[in-house]
PASEBA-1860 file (N, C-alpha, C; in nm, 3 decimals):
! residues 54
1> XXXXXXXX> 8.956/11.392/10.865/8.938/11.270/10.942/9.034/11.277/11.063 ~ 8.981/11.253/11.179/9.068/11.259/11.296/9.139/11.125/11.318 ~ 9.232/11.124/11.410/9.313/11.003/11.435/9.228/10.884/11.476 ~ 9.128/10.910/11.555/9.042/10.800/11.602/8.971/10.731/11.486 ~ 8.917/10.811/11.395/8.849/10.756/11.277/8.948/10.682/11.187 ~ 9.065/10.739/11.170/9.167/10.677/11.085/9.209/10.541/11.141 ~ 9.230/10.534/11.272/9.270/10.409/11.336/9.158/10.306/11.325 ~ 9.034/10.348/11.347/8.920/10.257/11.336/8.908/10.201/11.194
9> XXXXXXXX> 8.925/10.286/11.097/8.917/10.243/10.956/9.029/10.144/10.923 ~ 9.148/10.173/10.972/9.262/10.085/10.948/9.238/9.946/11.010 ~ 9.188/9.944/11.132/9.161/9.815/11.198/9.053/9.737/11.125 ~ 8.949/9.806/11.082/8.843/9.738/11.007/8.899/9.678/10.879 ~ 8.978/9.755/10.808/9.038/9.706/10.684/9.126/9.584/10.710 ~ 9.201/9.587/10.819/9.288/9.475/10.855/9.205/9.349/10.884 ~ 9.097/9.365/10.957/9.010/9.251/10.989/8.951/9.193/10.861 ~ 8.904/9.277/10.773/8.845/9.230/10.647/8.949/9.156/10.563
17> XXXXXXXX> 9.070/9.209/10.555/9.177/9.143/10.479/9.209/9.006/10.536 ~ 9.219/8.997/10.667/9.251/8.868/10.731/9.137/8.769/10.715 ~ 9.016/8.817/10.723/8.900/8.730/10.706/8.898/8.671/10.565 ~ 8.918/8.754/10.465/8.921/8.704/10.328/9.041/8.613/10.303 ~ 9.152/8.640/10.369/9.268/8.550/10.359/9.234/8.412/10.413 ~ 9.164/8.409/10.526/9.120/8.281/10.583/9.023/8.208/10.492 ~ 8.933/8.282/10.431/8.837/8.221/10.337/8.911/8.162/10.217 ~ 9.008/8.234/10.166/9.085/8.183/10.052/9.161/8.056/10.090
25> XXXXXXXX> 9.216/8.054/10.210/9.287/7.934/10.256/9.191/7.816/10.267 ~ 9.071/7.839/10.319/8.972/7.732/10.327/8.931/7.683/10.188 ~ 8.915/7.774/10.095/8.880/7.735/9.959/8.986/7.642/9.900 ~ 9.110/7.667/9.932/9.218/7.583/9.882/9.219/7.444/9.941 ~ 9.159/7.427/10.057/9.159/7.296/10.122/9.039/7.210/10.085 ~ 8.940/7.268/10.022/8.818/7.190/9.994/8.844/7.070/9.903 ~ 8.944/7.079/9.821/8.975/6.965/9.732/9.024/6.844/9.809 ~ 9.077/6.865/9.928/9.132/6.755/10.007/9.028/6.690/10.099
33> XXXXXXXX> 8.906/6.741/10.098/8.803/6.690/10.188/8.732/6.572/10.123 ~ 8.728/6.460/10.196/8.664/6.339/10.145/8.519/6.325/10.189 ~ 8.483/6.386/10.298/8.349/6.371/10.354/8.255/6.479/10.300 ~ 8.141/6.439/10.240/8.045/6.538/10.191/7.991/6.629/10.303 ~ 7.974/6.572/10.423/7.924/6.653/10.535/8.024/6.762/10.573 ~ 8.150/6.724/10.580/8.255/6.821/10.614/8.268/6.924/10.502 ~ 8.261/6.880/10.380/8.271/6.972/10.266/8.158/7.075/10.270 ~ 8.036/7.031/10.301/7.922/7.122/10.310/7.941/7.223/10.423
41> XXXXXXXX> 7.994/7.176/10.534/8.017/7.264/10.649/8.123/7.370/10.616 ~ 8.229/7.329/10.550/8.334/7.423/10.511/8.278/7.522/10.409 ~ 8.196/7.474/10.316/8.137/7.562/10.215/8.050/7.670/10.281 ~ 7.973/7.633/10.383/7.893/7.732/10.455/7.983/7.833/10.526 ~ 8.092/7.786/10.581/8.186/7.875/10.650/8.248/7.973/10.551 ~ 8.276/7.926/10.431/8.334/8.011/10.328/8.232/8.115/10.282 ~ 8.107/8.077/10.269/8.004/8.168/10.219/7.964/8.275/10.320 ~ 7.964/8.244/10.448/7.916/8.338/10.550/7.988/8.472/10.555
49> XXXXXX> 8.119/8.476/10.556/8.186/8.608/10.566/8.154/8.701/10.450 ~ 8.139/8.645/10.331/8.107/8.729/10.214/7.974/8.799/10.229 ~ 7.877/8.730/10.283/7.746/8.791/10.300/7.746/8.888/10.417 ~ 7.828/8.863/10.517/7.835/8.950/10.633/7.900/9.084/10.597 ~ 8.005/9.079/10.519/8.081/9.200/10.487/8.014/9.284/10.379 ~ 7.946/9.220/10.287/7.886/9.292/10.172/7.787/9.396/10.211
END
């Protein structure tokens, strides 16, 4: 593997890790949401990255 491929792989891994970290943080906040509309919107936001990355 050359340096270019290694750097690209590292950056991709970093983006995926940060994305899942953000999703986990959002999951932790859903209990504090009082509005069903807002809760549904956050739930869609949480679900989207998983389907995109898979």
